[in-house]
N, C-alpha and C positions, 0 to 999 in steps of 0.2 A: 504494500499500499505505500501511497505517497500522498503528500498535502499539498494544496495548490491555495492561491489567494483568491478567495471569491470577491473580495471588495476592491481588487484591479478589473478595471472594464477589459473585456474581450478586446485583442487587436483586431483590426480589419486586416484580410490576407493583402499582401502585396499585388496577388493576382487579381484580377479584374474578373469578378465572381457574379453570374447571373443563374437563376432559378426559375423555371417555369413550374408554378404550383398549382395550376388549375387550367381548365380548357378555355378560359375566356381570352387567351393571350396576353395575360399580365405577365410580366417579366420582373421579378422584385429580386433585391440582393439578400443574400443570407447572411446571418452573423455566424462568426467563427465560434467554435467550441475550444480552439487552441487557447491555452493560458498565456497571458503576458508574463513571462519570467524575466522582468528587467531586473533592476537594481534592488528591487524588493524582494527576490528570490522566492522560494516556495511560500505557501500560506499555511493558513491556519485550520482550513476546512479539509477533514480528512476522508477520503474517497475510499469507500467499502468495497465498490465492485472490484473484484481482484483481475477482471478482465482488463482493466482500464490500466495502460501504461504510457511511459514518454519514449519517443524515439527521436533522436536528434536529426535533421533534415535542411540542409544548408545551413548549418550553423544556428538553425532556431529549433527550439522544442515543440514536437507536433504530439497532440494527445491523440493517442490511438486506442480505440476500444475494440477488443478483440483480436484475434487472430486473421491477418490478412494473406491470403494464399493467392497468387497469380498462377492461372490454369492457361496452357497454351493447347489447343486443340488441333491435331493434324492428323492426316491418314494418307495412304498410299492411294487409295483408291478414288481420288478425285474425277468427276464426271466429266469436267472441262478439260482437265489436265492431269491425266492418271500420273501418278509418280513425282508430282510437282515438288513435294518435300524433301526430294533426296537430287533435284535438278542443282547444278553446280551455280555457285555465286562466288565470283573470285576465288575459284579452287575447292570450295567445300560445300557441302549440302545445304540447300536454303535454310533447312531448319536449324543446323549448326549456327549460320548467320543470324538468325532470328535470336536464338537463344543468348548467342554472344551478347546482344544489344540488350536483351531483357536483364541479364545479369548484374548490369550497370544500375538497375532501378534500386533505390535505397530504403523504400517503405514497405514494400512485400516481406513477409516472414519467411515464405517458400515459394519455389517456383515448381510446378507440377505439369509434366508434358502429359496429355490426356490422349491416347490414342484408341484406335478399336481393337477388340479382341480378336482379331482376323491375323491369320498366319502372315499374309503380306506385310502386316504392319509391324512383324517383329525387328524388322531391322531398325525402324524408328525408336523401339524400346532401347535397342545397343546404343543407338546415338544418345539420346537420351542420357542414359547412364555415363557415356564417356564425356557428356559435357558437365556432369556433376549435377544434373537435377533430379527431382523424384519424378518416377513414370507410374501412371495408371493406365489400365486397359478396362474399356467397358464396351457399350453397344455402339456399333458403326454409324446408325441413323438415329438414334434417340439420343441426341445431344444434351437434352436436358437431364435426361438421367446418367448420362456419365459424366456431366459437371456435379450433377447431386452426389455421387459414389465418391467422385475424386475427392470433392470438398469435404464431406463426412469422414471419408478416411484418413483426411489430413488436418483434422481438427479445425476446418475454416468457418469463422463466424462472417469474414467478409471475403467475397470472390472478386477477382480482377480478372476479366475475362479478355485474351488476344487471341485473333484468329491467325493461323500460321500461313494465311494468303496476304498478311502484311508483312512485308519484308523488311521494311525502315521504321519499325517502332522506335519512337523516341524515348528514352527513359526519364528525361525531366518532365515530360508532358505526362508520362503515365504516373509519376510521383505526383504531379500536380492534381489530377482527377481523384487520385486515391486519397490527398489531403484534403481536397474539396468536400469529398464524400464524408469525411469525418467530422466537418462542420453542420452538416444536415442534423434537424431537430429530432429527427426519427429514421425509420427505415427508409430506403428509396432505391433509385436506378441513376447512375450518374454516367454520362458519357462524353469523350472527346475523341471517340474514335472515328467519327465523320462529321460533316455539317449538321447540325442540330439547331433549329431557332435561331439562325444568324450566327452561330458560334464562329463561323469562318475558317475550321479546320480542314486542311487537306485529308482526303480520304486514306486512312491506313497508318496514322503514327500514333495514335492514342489507344485506349481501352474503355471497356465498360466496367463499372462497378457496382455491384449489389450486395444485398445481404443474403446469405444462405438460407435464412429461414422464409424470405420470398422465394427464393428458388424451390424450396421444398413444397411451399404452398402451391407455386406455377406447376409443379410435377403432379401434383394431387388435383387441380382443378382444371388444367390446359391439357386437351388430348388432341387438337388438331395435328395433322401431320407436319404442316409448315411450322408449327409452334414446337414440336418435339423436336424437328432438324434444324431449326434456329432459334437459339436460345433468347437473343434480343425481342424476338416477336412476342413473347411472354410480357413484355413491360413496354416496349416501343417500337415503331415502324417507321424507319428513316425514309421511306419512300413516301407515305403519306404524313410524316412529320407529326404522328399523334400518339401519344400514350395509350396504352391499352386499357388502364384504370388508375387513373390519378390519386383516387381516395385510396386505395391499396398500395400503390407502388409510385409514389410522386417521382417525376422525371427532372433532372438537372444536368446543367454543363457548366463551363466557364469558357469565357471568351478567348480564342486564341490570340495569342501575342502578335502584336502588328508585323512584326519582321516576317511572319512566314504565315500571315493570314491570308490563306489561298484555298479557298474551297474548289476552285476551278482543277485543282491539282487530283489526279489518281494515282495511289502507289500499291495498288492490289496486284497479285499475281493470281489470275483465274483463267488465262488462257495464253497460247503460244506468244501471241505478239506482246502481251504485258511482261511476258517472263523475258523475252529478248531485250526490251527495254530496260528493265531492272538489271539484267546481266550485264549491259552496258554500263550502266549507272555504277554498279559495283566496280567492274572492270577499272574505271575511271577514279573512282574516290577510294575505293579500300587499299590499294597499296600505299598512298599517300597518308592517309589516317583511318585506321580501323575503326574509329569512334567518330566518324563523321556526323555532324548535326544535321538536323532538318533544314536548317538556313543553307548549308552546303548542298542540299539536295534539290531545295528550290533554285537557287543559283544555277546549278547545273542543268536542270530542267529549263530554265529560260535563256540559257546560253544556247542550249540547242533547239529552242522554239518547241518544247514538247509540253504537254500537260497530261499525257496518259489517256487510257480509254476506259471507259465504264462498260 
């Protein structure tokens, strides 16, 4: 247990935070729950919830409630681009390059590679172990159940979802949406994975964050094939930009930093041409800086007059 100062007003995030809390279209700022640990130090009010702890992020203390587990979904049996997870990016399988970037995130307690329980996916199990991440095997097409089991087996109270078709996940932006989610007054679904309500994010650099308890409830209440195979459709539809049930699972986001506020950019790999584009990008950027940033990605795309394809 630790103590914090309830008399110190919570500080606002240095990030520009927005949250849509209803279907009226109103966008309102959310207060932070991260304590201000300035010169006053820790406070006088004892927190009895043993799940609540503090982690340092960018030299500031962040209040974290519950165990946060980042889960990456991958499979060899992609219908549009079979075997893409093992396709080469700068000399290593795509899934290796993705995990390299995700391992630089600061706020997740653990990273789990969640793959189907099919024979062809055994190679992904081996790669995950070699990369030093936990591996879980579950249903191929029921992603809700795969995520649920992976979360429960790893004692996750908060799930960070990253699909393995996003080959340039940005660690700082994934930490940003996790940090934002911890400011919510209750449970919810937070995303900066793609454009949402004018957030301005390029497609494919962030993540979705949601409470495990919500996923368990979704698993019990939603049975449509499109919802079982696409986890986000239990909470939010990116095409219609509508929440499934705001009262049950409020949806929120953060505004993309101006330096790379480019919702026209697509960094997914679901087709051969998308793979060829990302392969070129990796060949150019990775040798000079394996930790290249999204700003460098945008600069490269602009230099070559490319935006990617949807």
